MARVO-734186 format. One line per field, with one value per residue (C-alpha): residue number from 0; residue in three letters; x, y negated, z. Coordinates in Angstrom, 1 decimal. Last residue first. Layout:
BEGIN
n NUM; ...;
res ala; ...;
c1 X; ...;
c2 Y; ...;
c3 Z; ...;
***
This chain:
BEGIN
n 80; 79; 78; 77; 76; 75; 74; 73; 72; 71; 70; 69; 68; 67; 66; 65; 64; 63; 62; 61; 60; 59; 58; 57; 56; 55; 54; 53; 52; 51; 50; 49; 48; 47; 46; 45; 44; 43; 42; 41; 40; 39; 38; 37; 36; 35; 34; 33; 32; 31; 30; 29; 28; 27; 26; 25; 24; 23; 22; 21; 20; 19; 18; 17; 16; 15; 14; 13; 12; 11; 10; 9; 8; 7; 6; 5; 4; 3; 2; 1; 0;
res gly; arg; arg; phe; leu; val; lys; gly; asn; arg; asp; arg; ile; glu; ala; val; arg; his; tyr; pro; ile; met; thr; asp; gly; val; tyr; ile; tyr; gly; arg; arg; ile; asp; asp; ile; leu; lys; val; pro; ile; pro; leu; leu; lys; glu; glu; gly; ala; glu; arg; phe; arg; val; tyr; ile; ile; tyr; lys; glu; arg; asn; gly; gly; phe; phe; val; arg; arg; leu; trp; ile; glu; ile; glu; gly; arg; lys; arg; gly; met;
c1 -3.1; -0.5; -1.5; -1.8; -2.8; -2.2; -2.7; 0.4; 0.5; 3.4; 1.3; 1.6; 2.5; 2.5; 4.2; 6.7; 9.1; 7.2; 8.2; 11.9; 14.4; 17.5; 20.1; 22.8; 21.2; 17.5; 16.1; 12.7; 12.3; 9.7; 10.9; 11.2; 11.1; 13.7; 16.0; 13.9; 15.0; 12.0; 9.8; 10.8; 11.9; 10.6; 11.8; 9.3; 11.1; 11.1; 13.4; 16.4; 19.0; 17.4; 15.1; 13.6; 9.9; 9.5; 7.4; 6.9; 6.9; 4.7; 4.4; 7.7; 7.3; 5.1; 4.4; 2.5; 5.3; 6.6; 3.3; 1.2; 4.0; 4.0; 0.6; 0.2; 3.0; 1.4; -1.7; -0.3; 0.3; -1.3; 1.5; 1.5; -0.1;
c2 -27.7; -27.0; -28.9; -26.9; -28.2; -32.1; -33.8; -36.1; -36.1; -33.6; -31.2; -31.0; -28.4; -29.4; -28.9; -26.1; -25.5; -22.5; -20.7; -20.5; -22.7; -20.7; -22.8; -21.5; -22.3; -23.3; -19.9; -20.1; -17.6; -15.4; -12.1; -13.5; -16.8; -17.4; -19.8; -22.9; -26.1; -26.0; -25.8; -29.7; -30.0; -33.0; -33.5; -34.6; -36.1; -35.5; -38.2; -36.8; -38.3; -36.2; -33.4; -31.2; -30.7; -29.3; -30.6; -28.4; -30.1; -28.6; -29.1; -28.1; -24.6; -23.8; -19.9; -18.9; -17.1; -20.0; -22.1; -18.8; -17.4; -20.2; -20.5; -16.8; -17.3; -20.4; -18.6; -15.7; -12.3; -9.0; -6.5; -3.4; 0.2;
c3 4.9; 2.4; -1.0; -4.2; -7.7; -7.1; -10.1; -10.5; -14.4; -14.4; -12.7; -8.8; -6.3; -2.6; 0.7; -0.1; 3.0; 3.9; 0.6; 1.8; -0.4; -1.6; -3.2; -5.3; -8.5; -7.6; -6.1; -4.7; -1.5; 0.2; -1.5; -5.0; -7.1; -9.8; -11.4; -10.8; -12.8; -15.0; -12.0; -11.6; -7.8; -6.1; -2.5; 0.1; 3.3; 7.0; 8.9; 11.0; 8.7; 5.8; 6.5; 4.0; 2.9; -0.7; -3.6; -6.7; -9.7; -13.1; -16.8; -17.8; -16.6; -19.3; -19.5; -16.5; -14.8; -12.6; -12.3; -11.4; -9.4; -7.2; -6.9; -5.7; -3.5; -1.8; -1.5; 0.4; -1.0; 0.8; 0.9; -1.1; -0.2;
***
């Protein structure tokens, strides 16, 4: 029996494997100088998504850091509650 996928994983798979990565931007939470900010990462720069992580070059970003997924026009497709 497989594990149940969470909503964030479903959305990440949809935009990553959906065919047109140029259309989407993922916003991840990160801290800079003690302040939390959102860092935009175009999906076209992502190398892989698997086992709870987004791989961008040598960087591994855990799914729980994803705050939003937007299309290139700014429409929010997913926002973490």
